[in-house]
N, C-alpha and C positions, 0 to 999 in steps of 0.2 A: 476692699472686698468688692470687686466689680461685678461679681455674680449675684448681687442682691436682686431679688425678683422685682419686677416693675411696680407691683402693688405695694411693696415695702419701702419704696423710695420716699424720703422725707417730702413733705408738702412743698411744692414750688421748685423742686430740684429735678432738673432734666437729667436723663440718663448720662449724657456726655459730661455734664457738670459734676455728677456724682463720681465718675471715673477720675476727673480732674482733681477733685477734693481728696481722693484716696491715694493719689500718687506721691510716693516718697521722693522720687527723682525730681518731679516738678517743684516740690517744696524746697529741695536742696539747691536747685539751680535758679530759683525765683529771683533772688537779688542780683545775681550775675546777669541773667537774661535781660533784666529791666534797668540795668545800671545806667544806660545811656538814654533812657526815656525822658524827653523834654517835658511831657505832661506830668510826670511824677515830681520833677523839680518845681514846676509851676504850682501844683496843688499844695506842696509843702509851704511855699511862699504865700500862697493865697490864704490858707487857713489861719495864718498868724495874724491876719488883719482882724479876726473876729474872736480871738482868745479872751476868755474872762481873765481878770487880773488875779495874780497870786499875791495875797495880802499877808504880811507878817503877822503871826499870832493867830491866824485863822486856818481852819482846815483847807488843804489845797483843793481847788476845783476838780471835779470829776469829768474827764473827757472820754466819751465812748467812741471807739473806732469799730464800725460795723463792717465786717469783711476785712479784718485787719491784716490778713496774710501773715507775713513773717515779721510784722511789727515796725515798719519803717516810720509810722507816725509816732509810735511809742518811743522810738529811738530819738525822735526829734523833740518831743514834748516832756518826757519824764525828766531829762536833765534840767529842765526849766522849772521843775517843781510841781508839775501836774500829775494827779493820779490818773491812771489809764485803765479803762475797762476794754480789754481786747477781745472781740467776739468774732469767732470764725467757726464754720462747720468742719474744717479740715484739721484733724489732730496733727497731721504732719506739719502744717504751717505753724500751728501753735508751738510745737516742739522746737522748730527753728527759732521762733520768737524767744522762747525761754532760754535757749542757748546763747542768744545774743543780748539778753536783757542785762543792762548795767545798773538798773535801779529796781530790783525785785520788790522792794517794799512799796513802790508806787505803781506796781503793775499787777492787775488781776486778769487772768485768762478765763474765758468762758467758751466752751465748745457748745455751740447751739445753732439751730436753724433760724435764720433771720425772720422767716415767716412766723415762727412759733416763739417769738422772743417775749416770753412772759415772766422771765426770771429777774428783770431789773426793777428795782423799787420805783414806784411812780414818783415823778417830780424830784428825782435825785441826781439827774445828769445836768451839768453846767454847759456842756457843748457836745454835739454829736457830729461825727463825720462819716460819710459813706462815699468813698472815692473810687476812681478808676473804673467807673461804670459798674460797680458791684451790684447795684440795684437791677441792672439789666440782665444779670445772671439768674434772676428769679423768674421762673416760668409762670405766666398767668397774671393778668392785670389785677384780679381780685387778690391774689397773693401779694403782689407788690403794694397794693393799697393797704392790706392788712399789716404788712411790715411797717409802713409809714405811720399808720394809726397807732400801733403799739409803741413805736419810737416816740411819737408825739407825746404820749402819756408819760413817758419816762423823763421828759425834759422839764426843768424848772420853767416857770412862766418867763417869756422873753429870751430864753436860751436859744442859741442858733443851731440849726442843722445845716451843715455844708454838704452838698450832694453834687456828684458829677454824673453826667450822662453824655453819650454821643448824640449827635444831631442826625436824625433820619434823612432829612432832605439834602444834606451835604452829599449824599450818594448820587445826586443828579450830576455831579461833576466827575464821577468816576466812570471809566469806560463801560463797566457792566452795571453801573448803579441804576440807571433808568429801568433796565429789564428786571433787576432785583426788586425795585419798588413795585413794579406792576405785578410781578409774581407773588410777592408777599401780600399785596392788597387783594388779588384774586383768590388766593388760598384762604385768606381770612373770611371770605364769603361762603366757602363751601366746606370748610373744616372747622368745627366748633372748638377744637383744641389749638387753633392757630390764630394769632392776632397780627394785625397790620404793624409791621416793624420787627416781627420775629425773624431771627436769622440763625441758621445752623451751618457750621463750617468746620473744617479740619484745622487743628492747631496743636502744636507741641506733641505730635504723634497720636493725638486722639482724633477720631474721625467725625465726631458729632458734638462739638462745643456749641452751647446755646447762648445767644445774647439778644435781648430785646432792645431795639434802638428807638429812642423817644423822639417825638416831635415836641416843639416848644409848647403847643397847646395841651398836649396830653400830660406833660410834666406839671404844668400849672394846675390842671384839673385834679390830678392825683394828690398833689400837696394840699389843695383846698379841701378835698374829700377827707383827708386825714386830720384836718382841724387846724392847719396852719393858715393864718390870715394875713401875714405880712411876708411877701415873697419877693426877692430880688433875683433877677437872672443876669449872669455875666457871660456873654458870648466868648468863646475861645477860638482863636484862629486855627486853621487846618493843621499846621505843624504842631500845635499843642504847646507852644512856648510863650503865649502872651494872651492877655485879655484884650478884646477889641471893643471899640465903641459901637453901640447899636446904630445901624443904618437901615435904609428901606428894605434891603434884601438880606439882612443878617440872618433871617430864618432859613435862607437857602445856602448861605455861604459859610456860616460858622461851623467849625468842626465838632463843637459840642458846647455844653453849658455847665457852669457852676451855678447852682441854686443855693441861696441863703434864705432859709425859711424859719420864721419864728411865730409864736402865738402869744397874744396878749391875754388869752383866757387862762384861768386857773385850771391846771391839768387835774383831771379826776382820776 
């Protein structure tokens, strides 16, 4: 329903993002379009390094996939015995997930806005993932911070959040990157609804897709504000197919980051 009035859009959802979420055709073609993505293969390998153990005789750990799309993480983990909480605002994406679900008893689907994620029982999630720059699709820093804060309260103490973002300053190496950086910085100073790192672009037939592109410093700040006190960053190379070692200029050369964030505090 692309005709939804601006004032009725869910909190943190940009107009172009809303149109994306409502598209049946995008959901139907999602897996095919991204089948050759190196980053999607890398993140599936990466998250397996942090999985909680599945122990015989005990309830299976609950893994929350925030912005689950058509359920590629569910298709990876539910055969291993993990319970999945698949959260997405797109009904079309969740329908595709249900069609492909091989372990329905281990999968729960929740259609919800990530910014208003208050339906998850506190301290109930053993691991959370938010991949493929899903957090960057949330419009407004306060909204992104609210998402992380509510997500933090849903995790058991010490449980990991694995998060992916693109790196803002890698744009310096693109032909039009420096001009984009300058323009988004200038616009953030005269437009209160715009932030340094915001980008609007045409994609998949939609004229105004929104993505906020993080800096390393901003990512760390937002995770700390949300209550995470142990954070590891893993730089990703520009092709998106490998983790790279941190070097002096990694903040400029990395294509993006995986963040693994935990809290030692008891979640309230």
